[in-house]
N, C-alpha and C positions, 0 to 999 in steps of 0.2 A: 600826900603824894597821889593817892587815888583820885582826889578831887582835881588835881592838875591834869591827869591823864584824861578823865572824863570831860573836862572843860575843853581841852585841846581837840579831843575827838569830836565833840559836838560842834565846835566851830568849823572844823574841816569838813564834816559831813554836811552841815548846812551850807557852807560855801560851795561845795561840789554840787549839791542839789540845785542851788540857785543857778549855777552855770549851765547845768543840764537843762533846766527849765527854760532859761533864756535861749539856748540853742534850739530847743524844740519849738518854742514860740516863733523864733525868727524863721525857721524852716517852714513851719505851717503858713505863716503870713506870706512868705515868698511864693510857695506853691499856690496858695489861694489867689494871690495877685496875678500870677502868670496864667492861671486857669480862667479867671474872669476877664482879664484884659481891661480895656478902656470901657467907659460907660456904653451900654448897649441901648440903642433906640429900637422900638418895635419895627419889625420888618427887615432888620439887618442882621448879619452874622457877627458873632463875637470874635471869631478867629480872624486875624489879619491875613491878607493875601500873601502867600509865599512868594518870595522873590524868585524869579526865573534864573536858573544858572546861566552864566555866561559861557558860551562855547566858542571855540575858534574854528572857523570853517575855512577850508581850502577851496578856492574857486577853480574847479577842474577845467583845464584848457586855457586858463587865463595866466598871463605873465606880466610882471611889473616891468618897468623901463629897464631895470638891470638884469632881466631874464629870470628872476626868481619867481616861484609860485606866489600867487596873491593869497594872503591870509586875512580873514575878516572876523573880528570878534562880534558876537551878536547874542542877545538874550531872547531872540524870537524863536518860536517853536518850529519844529520840522514841518515842512510843507509850505512855509512862507516863501513867496517869490520876491526877490530883491533885484534892484537894477544897479549895475556897476559900470561906471564910465572909465574904461581902460584907455580908450582913445578919445580924442575930442570929437571924432566923427559921430559915434553912436554909442548908446548904452546897451550892454548885454544884460539879459535877464537870467538869473540863477535861482534854482529851487533848493532851499536848505533841506538836508536829509539827516536821518539818524545813523547813516553809514559811517562807522569809525575807520579812519585810515591808519596805516602802520605808524605814521609819525605822531599819532595821538590827536589829530584834528578830525573834524567831521567834514564830509564831502558836501559841496554845493554844486549841483549839476547844472550845466547850461541848458536852458530850455530850447535853444536853437538846434540841439542835437536830435530832438524828437519831433516827429511830425505832429501837427496840431490835430487833436481828436475833437470830434463834434461833441457838444455838451450832451450829457445824459448817458454817455457810454462808459 
């Protein structure tokens, strides 16, 4: 009877240790793989470039054909100037900003609202 208890205990213990070892090795390999990434060539970085978040911008002062504000999704950074063709006649230029509006979108300000400043000021 004691032999049966010891034999069962030994098998369960070895099985548990095997599972724990496998989980540890899997976690270490996963962490190591994520840390090193793809093969690195000299002169390059190992970390991949982070994807820019997509923001929805409201073009201030612009209206769609149905009278609703114009929303534009973009992953470009704040300070980028974009052109929007609201009418067939001409394109308006807007600057993307970090200003968060109450509806959860970001503001894109029309450049025509501001007088042109000379370069260097």
